[in-house]
N, C-alpha and C positions, 0 to 999 in steps of 0.2 A: 777424378777421385772415386775410389771404390772401397767397398767393405770386404774384409776377409773373414769368412765364417768357418770355424772349426765345427763341422756339421755332424749331425746324426741323421741317419735315414732308417725309417721303419715303414713297414706296411701296416697302416693304421685301420683298425676295424672299430666302428662305433655304432652302438645300438641306442635308439631313443625309446625309453620305457616310461610308463606312468610313475613308477617308483622303483627304487633300487631293490634287487632281489634279496630275500633272506637266505641264510645258509641252507643249502639243499633244495631251494626253490627254483622252479623254472617259470619265466615270465614271457608273455607274448610281446615282441617289440613292435612299436609303431612305425619305425623306420630303421634302415640299416645302411651304412655306407662303408666302402673299402677305398682307401686312397693312399697314395704315397705321402708319408708324413715324417714325424720326428721333429723335436724342437729345432734342431739345426736347420733342417730343410724348411720348416715353417718361417724361420727368421730369414733365411736366404730369399725365399719366394717373396715374403712380405716386403723386404727392402727393394728387390728387383721391381716389383709392381709399383713402387713409389718412385721409380726413375733412377735408382742408385745401381752402379755397376757392382757385380758380385763375383769374387773369387773365393776359393776355399777348398776344403777337403771333406769327402764323404766316403766312409768305408762301407762296402756291401759284400755279401757273401757270394759263393759260387753256386747258389741254388736257384730255384725258379724265381723267387722274389727278387734276387739280385739282378736278374735279367730285365726286370721292369724299371730299374733305376735310370738307365740312359734315356729311356722314353719319357720318364717322369721329369727328369731335369730339362730335357730339350723342350718339352711342352710348356715348361715354366719360364723358358727364356734363359736357362742356365746351361753352361757348357758341360757336356758329358766328360770332358777332361778333368773335372773336379772329382771324379769317382776313383777310388782305390779298391781293386778286387782283392779280397782276402779269403782264405779257405774257411769253410763252415757256413752256418746259417746267417741270413740277413736278419736284422732287427725287425721285431714285430710288436704290436701293441693292441689292446682291446679296452675300449672305454664304454661307460654307461652314462647316459644323460637323462635326468628325470624331468617331469613335467614343469618343474620350476627353473629348469636350465642348469641346475647344479650337476656336477660330473664327478666320476671317480674312474680311475684307469690303472692299468698295469702294463709295464713295458718290458719286453725281453730285449736286452741290448744286442745280442748276437755279435755280428761283425763290428759294430761300433766300438767294442772294447779293444779291437785290434788296431785302431788308429793310434799311431805311435810317434814318439819324439823323432824317429828317423823320417817318417812321412813329413813332419813339420819342417825339419831342416832342409828337405829337398824342395820345399814349396817356395820358390823365389818371389812369388807375388806378395807373400806375407810382409816382406820388408818394404814394399812400395805402397801398401794400403794406407787409407786415411784412418781406418779403425779396424782392430782385430776383435772379433766377437766369439765367445765360447759359452757353452752351457754344460750341464753335468750328465748328459746322456752318453758322454765319452769318458775315458779314464783320465786320471790325473797327469800322467806323463806327457801326453800331447799338449795339454793346456799349459802346464808349467813351462815347457819348452817354448811354446808359441808366445807366451806373455813375456818371457825373458828376452827372446829375440826381438819382439816388437818394441820393448822398452829400450833395448840397446840401439835400435834403428830410429828411435824418436817417434814411434807410432803409438797412438792411444789404444787402450784396451778396455773392453766392456765384458764384464762377467755376469752371467745369469746362473747362479748356482742352483739349478732346478733339474731334476729332483734333488733335494738337499742331502748332502753328506758332509762329513768333517772336511774342512778345507786343508789342503796340503800346506805345509810350512812355507811361508814366504810368498804365497800366491797373491794375497791382498796387497802386499808391498808393490807388486807389479800390476795392480789393477787400478785403472784411472776411474772407471765408472762401474758401480755395482748396482744391479737391479734385482730386487727380490720382492715376492709378495708378502703379505702380513704373516702368513704361517711360517714361511722360510725365514723371515726376519726374527721371529720368536725362537725358531730352532737355532739359528745362527748366534743369537744373543746368548742363549743357554750354553751352546758349545764354546763360545769365546768368553764367557763371563769371568773366568780367572784373569785373562789378559786385559779385560776391560775394567777390572776392579769394581764389579757391580754385584749386588746381592739380588738374584732373580726372585727369591722367595719373599724377600721383604718389600720389594718394589718393582713389579713387573713394568717393563719399559713400554711406553707409548711408541707408535711408529716413528714419529719424529725424533724421539729420544734415542731409539735404537739406531736410526740412521745416523744421527749425530755421533753416537758412540763408535760406529764403524769407521767414521772418518779418521779416527785416531790411528787406525791400522793401515792406512795407505791411500785408499780411494779419495779422489778430489770431489766426487759427486756420488751420492747414494740416493737412489729412488726406490721407495716402497709402494707397491700397488696395493689398493685397499678395496678392490671390487666395486660395489655400488657406492662406496665413499670416496672414490677417486684415487688419488695418488699424492704422495708427499716427497718432495725433493730437498735434500740438504747439501750445502756446500760449506766449506770452511770459511768462517768469518762473515757469513751471510745468513739472513733469516730464512727459515724454511719456506718453501713454496708449496702451496696446496693447489692441486689440479682437481677440480670437481669432475665427477663422472657425468657423461652425457646420458640423459634419460633414454631408454630404449626398451622395447618389448623383448625381453630375453627369451631366446629360443634354445641356445646352446652355448655355455660359457667355455666349452672345450676350445682351446686355441686363442681365447681372448688375451691372455697374458702374453703369448708369443706375438700377437698382433701389436700389442702395446710396445713391447721391446723392439720389434722391427720398425715401428713408426718412430720411436725415439732415436734409434741408431741411424735411420735414414735422415732424419732432421738434423742430427749432429754432423753427419758427413756432408750434408748440403750447406753447412754453416749457418743454420737458423739460430736465433736467440733460444735460450733454454726454455723460456715461457712458451714460445711457439711450439718448440719440440714436444713439450708435455701435453699441450692442447691437441696436437696432431696425433700423438701416441694414444691419448685417451679416446679420440674419435676412432682410430683404428680398432681399438679393443671393443668399442660399442658396436661398430659395424659388424664384426665377426660374431659378437654375442647375439646379434639379431638374425643370424643365418645358421643353417645346418651345415656341419662339416667344418673343416679348418683351411686346408690348402686352397680349395676352390672358393672359400669365403673371404680370403684376404683381399683388401681393397686395392684398386688401382689409384693412381693420382687423381684421375677425373672423378672417380667415386668418392674419394676423400674430400676433394674440394666441394663437390655437391653437398655432401653431408654437412660440412662446416658452414656452407652458405645458408643451409636451411635450419641450422640449429638455433 
C-alpha cells in the first residue's frame, strides 16, 4: 500500500532570528539553512520515513535549482521518476523563525504552477494508491483532476488546503479527509459561510464547530490542528476527538504542520485506528517543532516510537 502525493518542490531558505524584522530593518540571523522543501516534498519525505511507500508528481524548472531535485529525492528515498521538468524557474521560499519558535514565510511557486491535469492523467500510480494527498502549493487543475480520478477508482483523498485560497467548485465533494490549521479553518469558514448557512459576525465558529460544518460539504473526516492546544477531529455521527499536543521545547515550528499531516496520512495508509493516527501525527509535529529545519527534522519510525515510549 502506498501514498500518492501531488507534490510541490521548492528550495527553502530559513533564517533563525531573535525577532521578526520591521519594515526596512536588517537583522543578524543566529542560524541559516538551505534545503529542498515545499509542503508536498515534506509530506512525501515524512510519510516515507514512517515506512510508507510514496509515489507522486513534482514539477521543477530547468534552472540550477531544478537540477538539485533528483539528488534531493534520491537522498530521501524517493524515486527521481516522480519529477516532471518544466520550463522556467523552480519554486523557492524564505522563512523567518523567531526566538519563540513562531515563523512567517513567503513562497514563490515557480514550476509548481505548471503541474497540470495532463500530468495527473498520465500518472498510472494514482489509481492504485491507498490515499491521494494534495496541498495548495500547486494549482487547482491538477488537484481537481487527481481527486476526481481517485474517487472514480475508489481511492481515498486527503486535502491540506495550505496556503489557503478559495476552493474550486466540487473539490470538497471529492475530498475524504480535510486537514487544516486553526487559521485556515477560520478562513475556510468565512469563504464558505453562505453555503454553510452561518453568520460569522454573530457567532465565530470554534475549531470543532467549523470542522463539523465542513463535513456537510463532503469530507468524512475533518482534522483541525491547534498548535500548542493539539488537534480536534470530527466525523459524521461521532463525537469530536481531541488530541492533546505533546509538551516540547519549541525551537522551530516551521514544518510542524506538514509533519502532523504526514504522520496522519501514514497512519491511515497503515490501517491504524484514528485515535492512534492522531497521536502519532501529534508526536511527529512535536518532534519537528523541537528541531531546526524541516526535511532533515522529519522523524523516522524508530525516532517516533522512541518519542512515544518516553512521553
